[in-house]
C-alpha positions in Angstrom: 12.7 64.9 43.6 15.3 68.0 44.2 18.6 68.0 46.0 16.9 69.4 49.3 14.2 67.0 49.1 16.9 64.0 49.0 18.8 65.6 51.9 15.9 65.6 53.9 15.1 62.1 53.0 18.6 61.4 54.2 17.9 63.0 57.5 14.6 61.3 58.0 16.3 58.0 57.3 19.3 58.7 59.8 16.9 59.8 62.4 14.9 56.4 62.0 18.4 54.6 62.0 19.5 55.9 65.2 16.1 55.5 66.8 16.4 51.5 65.9 20.1 51.5 67.3 18.9 53.1 70.5 16.1 50.5 70.5 19.1 47.8 69.8 21.1 49.1 72.7 18.2 48.8 74.9 17.5 45.4 74.2 21.6 44.5 74.5 21.5 46.1 77.8 18.6 44.0 79.3 20.2 40.7 77.7 23.5 41.7 79.2 21.7 42.2 82.4 20.2 38.9 82.2 23.5 37.3 81.4 25.2 39.0 84.2 22.8 37.9 86.6 23.0 34.2 85.4 26.7 34.2 85.8 26.7 35.7 89.2 24.3 33.0 90.1 25.3 29.8 88.2 29.0 30.2 87.4 31.5 29.7 90.1 35.1 28.5 89.7 33.9 24.9 90.7 32.0 24.7 87.4 35.1 24.4 85.1 37.8 21.5 85.1 40.9 24.0 85.1 41.4 27.6 84.8 41.8 27.1 80.7 38.2 26.4 80.4 37.2 29.4 82.4 39.5 31.7 80.7 38.1 30.3 77.1 34.6 30.7 78.2 35.2 34.4 79.5 37.3 35.2 76.5 34.3 34.0 74.2 31.5 36.5 76.1 33.9 39.2 76.0 34.4 38.4 72.0 30.8 38.8 71.6 30.8 42.0 73.4 33.4 43.4 71.3 32.0 42.3 68.2 28.5 44.1 69.0 30.4 47.3 69.8 32.9 47.2 66.5 29.1 47.0 64.5 27.6 49.8 66.2 30.6 52.0 66.1 30.8 51.1 62.2 27.1 52.0 62.0 27.6 55.3 63.9 30.4 56.3 61.4 28.0 55.9 58.7 25.4 57.9 59.9 27.6 60.7 60.9 28.9 60.8 57.1 25.2 61.0 56.4 24.7 63.8 58.7 28.1 65.6 57.7 27.0 65.5 53.8 23.6 66.8 54.7 24.5 69.6 56.8 27.5 70.3 54.2 30.5 70.1 56.4 33.9 68.5 54.8 36.0 66.1 56.4 38.5 68.7 58.3 35.2 70.1 60.0 35.1 73.4 58.0 31.4 74.4 56.6 31.0 73.6 52.9 27.8 75.6 52.3 25.9 72.3 52.0 21.8 72.3 51.1 20.7 74.4 53.7 23.3 77.0 53.5 26.0 75.4 55.8 24.9 77.7 58.7 24.9 75.0 61.5 27.7 74.9 64.0 28.0 71.8 65.8 31.2 72.3 67.4 30.9 72.9 71.3 31.8 76.4 72.6 
């Protein structure tokens, strides 16, 4: 396989990963809505013996959300590096003349 073919495979794999991330985010949004609905309808201050128990429970829920966001952020950063390599951009954002001639300008005008 030549270099251009390898870069095209990288872009194809990146597109498939982005599709999977979108599906994960959609499932997480549905799960979060169900959890929110359950909390609103079933959890009240009377459900906890003291304020510390309530604080521990909410902190645990927020911890799970943060872990999910951190994982998706790392995945997104990895996909960005793949796209930069395929499009021939250096870390500073300048064009590096990649496999497709480096003629893509992704910056907003």
